[in-house]
Steps between C-alpha positions, in 0.01 A plus 500: 500500500242505227262210461561270210248537213226241475551244224298563188201270467441308179261656254274195525467549877417868460239420230338234723453764773370767261242269338305462828391865545445525126261202511323653803434816298366299207267295726367814669434671166326196357279439802402858588498676164383198305231406752371842607607744233148480353274360773186361341236294678446137414203325662477759779247347747187715523160409640174623349222550751138407437270207426695236315303519176524876456855534632618231259345697217694811617815291520453370145458853368814616675701191403420552134697826509752449781607153385736329746583819689239414765385166644145544626342327794141548608363565850148588603549762770709811550604375847647184349685700237633737767633211705669351193678830431592542867653153515678547162313211336428745216664823386170689463122454485267665247146589614264597214205711618208669333643854475871441559763234565726445798851356507633356828881501529760478778791740482650336813551180298702690240436837350620408147253212478213725613607755236493231233143404591395864514638572154332194346156570638543874467533442126194271511295765677619772264394306190157423642450853643449349847608666822758286681535525878826358638487367855831424674388230747844466663682831448873514559622694797521852358759610757725195532456296185304688232605268216461173699858404406698558819517136603614400153793741507580395856516143377739603217735670747476202737573250223802681362643549847435135590658331198790747505567411865465128420757523220740694724473232770557228245812671362662621821396204710556228251777346708294507820285221636139489380366587845704823496355604163149413621553714811615793285191454282268502800656818638503656152130426452412673822722803428411548132127464570519743791684758287257479208189512716642782713567707191145436372363599840724809502347612170158413642403290197398177671122450449479255793674401819880521476543208738282271289695594190828440685378159619447398137818668378743304719415147378479622141845661524645194668360268229646722228842506669507126544413454133795721399737328745406156367519611135838669511713184535335364189522788253743745662503855365185430297300481827423873476370457147283205605358679804419817304337297224288289733406753768503830318468428129231232509350499851414868536374538146274197506367520856284810458701779654485831313290346219270200527614187310201533271637827362840348416597372157673197358717283721410681824132422463584138433734496803215634715278214387771248586529656849117480533506130425765459773275690743204282416709182552603634841132547590469861394718650773552876466733742669253792494778751426444525127170554326286292273593129505449365155345165600184684607402512131477124486274494807280762336481290183378210716243731659371605159455135391309436822273793439428377150379179660256702710711567810602850603837578659336631814309177551822303458656708777207447732375860496157643442336479151472807279241756610249665267624833638847445359565733201427340165736495206380695203613504140448877495816541707715335237419606144790502257812405692860598430787391722875519541769649713607849411697780655367747748463560867304345779164650396314352207322734259126510550500330842425596855668360811339412825 
């Protein structure tokens, strides 16, 4: 006996289901193409190394040409600049010397951001006929994570798997008691996290300990699932749209994954600043998974004001004062400056890498 045909759904019902994936596509296009189609730096944090008076002169010369592409801070020693790059307080550090200039970057904190800094100062060095040496103070793992992006893509896979599982639990287990749905979420967080981390380990792309990553992945996945489970009774089929918009469309693009927030445009850059204010209000807590927290720029602005009042950043941190042996900043390393982000590969014309 043949099964009876399913009743035809009203056109309005079909349209209400179709509009959700259509809106998801629109959000993804707006956020990713609109935000990163033409990545261009805005107030990229860069330290200039040298005595405050001469390094500020160098910064003024560069700012006159670069405009708001770079936000300069001033430190007195190369060691201090290196630590700032290593800890992602700044994206790069510029060290003017007598016969050449040096740029300190960290490809492990994000290869695209390092490339942006290299292109800007490569153009500066080219215009002034100055040799530029690029030093990668924290290189990415050339074998496991050459672009420094593996954790970001792991987080994307984990997020999609987590909110998808949460929505499935909310739909299929809607008639069950809350404790049953919470139990499914707990098991799902363990299983989804294990699967994602195991795949990453299988491809040998984890730059650190797999167990440490897994330990962070489980509570993150569980939180995402619980958010989806709690949201579904309120907005129904639009839960998927809300989760994609919040976690994929806005979160990933404004948190500094593939591109740093300071290279984004329009609404994404403003969203990143809103998130920074939230971080500051929480006491500056950071996850450490994604590079370059934006609120560091505000701390660097405070440091610059303190230095203008006669106090150096190193003294404020309780370290040693600047040594006369530290390399001086020289105007000869700057000359006529020209900046911007252009096409091209990893190497910058007219530069050497150490």
